[in-house]
C-alpha positions as CSV (number, residue, x, y, z in Angstrom):
1,X,61.8,75.0,91.8
2,X,65.8,74.3,90.2
3,X,66.4,71.5,87.4
4,X,69.3,68.9,88.0
5,X,71.6,71.1,85.6
6,X,71.3,73.9,87.7
7,X,72.3,72.5,90.6
8,X,75.4,70.9,88.8
9,X,76.4,73.8,88.6
10,X,76.0,75.4,92.0
11,X,77.8,72.2,92.8
12,X,80.4,73.6,89.8
13,X,81.1,76.3,91.6
14,X,81.3,75.1,95.2
15,X,83.9,72.8,94.0
16,X,85.5,75.3,92.0
17,X,85.6,77.2,96.1
18,X,86.2,75.0,97.3
19,X,89.5,74.6,95.2
20,X,90.3,77.3,95.0
21,X,90.6,77.8,99.2
22,X,92.1,75.5,99.2
23,X,95.4,75.8,96.8
24,X,95.0,79.8,98.3
25,X,95.7,78.2,102.0
26,X,98.7,75.5,100.3
27,X,100.1,79.4,99.0
28,X,99.6,81.3,102.7
29,X,101.6,78.0,104.4
30,X,104.1,78.2,102.0
31,X,104.8,82.1,101.6
32,X,104.9,81.4,105.8
33,X,106.8,78.3,105.7
34,X,109.6,80.7,103.2
35,X,109.2,83.8,106.3
36,X,110.3,81.2,108.9
37,X,113.2,79.9,107.1
38,X,114.8,83.7,106.0
39,X,113.6,85.9,108.8
40,X,113.3,83.6,111.7
41,X,113.8,86.3,114.4
42,X,111.1,88.5,112.2
43,X,108.7,85.7,112.9
44,X,108.4,84.9,116.7
45,X,109.0,89.1,117.3
46,X,105.9,88.8,114.6
47,X,104.1,86.1,117.1
48,X,105.1,88.1,120.0
49,X,104.0,90.9,119.2
50,X,100.1,89.5,118.2
51,X,99.9,87.4,122.0
52,X,100.9,90.6,123.7
53,X,98.0,92.0,121.5
54,X,95.7,89.8,122.4
55,X,96.6,89.5,125.9
56,X,95.7,92.9,126.0
57,X,92.3,92.5,124.7
58,X,90.9,89.9,126.5
59,X,89.0,90.4,130.3
60,X,91.6,88.6,133.3
61,X,89.5,87.1,135.8
62,X,91.1,88.4,139.6
63,X,92.9,84.8,140.0
64,X,94.5,85.2,137.1
65,X,96.3,88.1,138.2
66,X,97.3,86.9,142.0
67,X,98.4,83.8,139.7
68,X,100.1,85.9,137.3
69,X,101.1,89.2,138.5
70,X,104.8,87.2,140.2
71,X,105.8,85.6,137.2
72,X,105.2,88.7,134.7
73,X,107.6,90.4,137.0
74,X,110.0,87.9,136.5
75,X,109.2,87.3,132.3
76,X,110.2,90.9,132.4
77,X,113.3,91.3,134.5
78,X,115.1,88.3,132.7
79,X,113.4,88.9,129.4
80,X,115.4,92.6,130.6
81,X,118.8,90.9,130.8
82,X,118.8,89.0,128.5
83,X,118.3,92.0,125.7
84,X,121.0,93.7,127.9
85,X,122.9,90.8,127.8
86,X,122.6,90.6,123.9
87,X,123.5,93.8,123.2
88,X,126.8,94.0,125.4
89,X,127.4,90.6,123.4
90,X,126.0,92.2,119.9
91,X,128.3,95.5,120.5
92,X,131.5,93.6,121.6
93,X,131.5,91.2,118.8
94,X,131.6,93.6,116.1
95,X,134.2,95.3,118.2
96,X,136.0,92.5,117.7
97,X,135.6,92.3,114.1
98,X,136.5,95.7,113.9
99,X,133.4,96.5,112.8
100,X,131.9,100.6,114.9
101,X,129.9,102.8,112.9
102,X,132.3,104.3,110.9
103,X,134.5,101.4,110.2
104,X,130.6,100.4,108.8
105,X,130.4,103.6,107.2
106,X,133.7,103.5,105.5
107,X,132.6,100.1,104.6
108,X,130.3,100.7,102.6
109,X,131.1,103.7,100.9
110,X,134.3,101.9,99.6
111,X,130.9,99.1,98.7
112,X,129.0,101.4,96.7
113,X,132.1,102.5,95.4
114,X,133.6,99.7,93.7
115,X,130.1,98.7,92.6
116,X,129.9,102.7,90.7
117,X,133.6,100.9,89.8
118,X,131.4,97.9,88.6
119,X,129.2,99.2,86.8
120,X,131.1,101.7,84.5
121,X,133.3,98.8,83.2
122,X,130.4,96.8,81.9
123,X,128.7,99.4,80.5
124,X,132.3,100.1,78.9
125,X,132.7,96.7,78.3
126,X,129.4,96.8,76.7
127,X,129.9,99.7,74.8
128,X,132.3,98.3,72.8
129,X,131.3,95.1,72.2
130,X,128.2,96.7,70.7
131,X,130.4,98.8,68.1
132,X,132.7,95.3,67.4
133,X,129.8,93.8,66.7
134,X,128.5,96.7,63.9
135,X,132.3,96.8,62.8
136,X,131.9,92.4,62.1
137,X,128.4,93.0,60.7
């Protein structure tokens, strides 16, 4: 037989558990929203992958196969054409900007060199500031 105190403790734990689940759900929603804002293409690709996996696992009826086969072929052909067009357009745009593989490597080297110089200069400035501070004391 449970005592009223014991029952209140159980209700309190249940309430705490529910509150904890609600907070975790809110945090998951915030993270999902942030992911969509920062990487919408990645979320789209991930969603498509999950959909493909679920679709592959679920059994199909013969009627579904008969109705969806022509549509699947058209969608596949359209997606392949869209991918090829996007790839070609992207290459063309990068070429127009002068961003070939070699140019990108050169820019990366230049960036790393500039970062190394900035870090060296910042280190020298820190040492000099430390010396000046030590002299002043």
